C-alpha positions in Angstrom: 15.1 1.6 1.4 17.2 -1.7 2.0 14.6 -3.8 3.7 12.4 -3.9 0.3 11.9 -7.1 -1.2 10.1 -7.0 -4.3 9.1 -10.4 -5.8 8.0 -10.2 -9.4 5.4 -12.7 -10.6 3.9 -11.0 -13.3 5.9 -9.8 -16.0 3.8 -6.3 -17.1 5.1 -5.4 -13.9 8.8 -4.8 -14.9 7.2 -2.2 -17.6 6.0 0.1 -14.8 9.2 -0.6 -12.7 7.6 -1.1 -9.7 10.6 -1.7 -7.8 11.7 2.1 -7.9 7.4 2.9 -7.7 7.0 0.7 -4.6 10.8 2.5 -2.9 9.4 5.5 -4.2 6.0 4.9 -2.2 7.6 2.8 1.1 10.1 5.9 1.3 7.6 8.2 1.6 4.8 7.2 3.7 7.5 6.1 6.5 8.7 9.7 6.1 5.5 11.1 6.3 5.3 9.0 10.1 8.6 10.4 10.5 10.0 6.9 10.4 13.7 5.6 9.1 12.8 3.6 5.9 16.6 2.3 6.2 15.3 0.6 9.5 11.7 -1.2 8.2 11.9 -4.4 6.5 8.8 -5.1 3.8 7.5 -7.6 0.9 6.0 -6.3 -2.4 4.4 -9.4 -3.9 3.4 -8.2 -7.8 0.9 -10.5 -9.1 -2.2 -11.0 -11.6 -5.5 -11.3 -10.7 -5.7 -15.0 -10.7 -2.8 -15.1 -7.8 -4.5 -12.0 -6.0 -8.0 -14.2 -6.4 -6.5 -17.1 -4.9 -4.7 -14.8 -1.7 -8.2 -13.1 -1.4 -10.3 -15.8 -0.6 -7.4 -17.5 1.6 -7.1 -14.8 3.6 -10.3 -12.6 3.6 -12.2 -15.5 2.8 -13.3 -13.2 -0.6 -12.4 -15.4 -3.1 -12.4 -12.5 -5.9 -9.4 -10.4 -7.1 -8.9 -7.3 -5.5 -6.4 -4.4 -6.5 -4.2 -4.6 -3.1 -4.1 -7.1 0.0 -1.8 -6.2 3.2 -0.3 -8.7 5.9 1.1 -6.5 8.7 3.4 -8.1 10.5 1.9 -7.6 13.9 -1.6 -6.2 14.9 -0.7 -2.8 15.5 -4.4 -1.3 14.9 -5.7 1.8 17.3 -7.4 0.9 20.5 -10.2 3.5 19.2 -12.2 4.9 16.2 -9.6 7.5 14.4 -6.7 7.1 17.1 -3.2 6.4 16.0 -2.1 2.9 15.7 0.9 1.3 18.1 3.5 2.2 17.2 5.9 -0.1 14.9 8.9 -1.3 17.5 12.3 -2.5 16.0 12.8 -6.3 16.5 16.1 -7.4 18.5 18.1 -7.3 15.2 17.3 -3.2 15.3 15.0 -3.7 12.2 11.2 -3.2 12.1 9.2 -5.6 10.3 6.1 -4.2 8.3 4.5 -7.3 6.6 4.1 -8.2 3.5 1.6 -6.7 0.6 0.3 -8.1 -2.8 -0.8 -6.0 -5.8 -2.7 -7.1 -8.8 -1.5 -5.5 -12.2 -5.0 -6.6 -13.7 -7.1 -4.6 -11.7 -4.8 -1.7 -10.9 -4.4 -1.3 -14.4 -8.5 -1.2 -15.1 -8.7 0.7 -12.1 -6.5 3.4 -13.6 -8.3 3.7 -16.6 -11.8 3.7 -15.3 -10.3 6.7 -13.0 -8.7 8.4 -15.9 -5.8 8.1 -13.9 -2.0 7.4 -14.8 -1.5 4.0 -14.1 2.0 4.6 -12.0 -0.2 7.4 -10.0 -2.5 4.6 -9.5 -0.1 1.8 -8.5 1.8 4.4 -5.8 -1.4 5.3 -4.1 -2.1 1.8 -3.5 1.4 1.1 -2.1 1.3 4.3 -0.3 -2.3 2.6 1.3 -1.0 -1.0 1.6 2.0 0.5 3.4 -0.5 2.5 6.1 -2.3 -1.0 6.4 0.9 -2.2 8.1 1.5 0.2 10.5 -2.1 -0.2 11.2 -3.8 2.0 9.6 -7.8 1.0 8.6 -10.9 2.6 6.6 -13.4 0.4 8.4 -15.3 3.0 9.9 -15.6 6.7 9.2 -13.2 8.2 11.7 -10.4 5.4 10.6 -11.0 6.3 7.1 -10.8 10.2 7.5 -7.4 9.7 9.2 -6.2 7.2 7.0 -7.5 8.9 3.6 -6.2 12.2 5.2 -2.4 10.9 5.2 -2.5 9.0 1.7 -3.7 12.5 0.3 -1.0 14.2 1.8 1.9 11.7 1.2 0.7 11.9 -2.5 0.8 15.4 -2.5 4.5 15.7 -1.5 5.3 13.1 -4.5 3.5 15.4 -7.1 0.3 13.5 -7.5 -3.1 14.9 -7.2 -6.2 13.5 -4.6 -6.7 9.8 -5.3 -10.3 10.3 -4.2 -11.0 13.0 -6.6 -13.2 12.1 -9.0 -11.3 13.1 -12.9 -13.8 13.6 -15.4 -13.1 11.6 -18.6 -12.3 13.6 -22.0 
């Protein structure tokens, strides 16, 4: 995926090889939706809880840490609950600008530990989730959530990951 830019602000992300995880997750998501990943552009900011708290406060008026945030380049939301979002169309340069994702190391690793899931699997899920948001999918209402979560489960299954919404009991 030529149009993927990963900006690492927190060095702990390097140990997880976020570039590979993000590329794999983004390519799988785009392929699932029959999109050519080589024609898509997106940026992933790999940060910590302090940075994502500021971003969440600035853009969502929720000054708390969160796992992942996304900023679509264009509004692509569906016209009706559970419907398909608007298509992502290429610009004059032939590229589709998807938008930006920010992901917090602290929250991601804490969530993975609490859910008894491998950190790379959880991070992959959150990147898939973020890319779907960039493409206009959402989970605000039940029909939208069912569609988006169903896509996530199928995409992650193709990557060999478990259903992220299934509860794994602790040992």
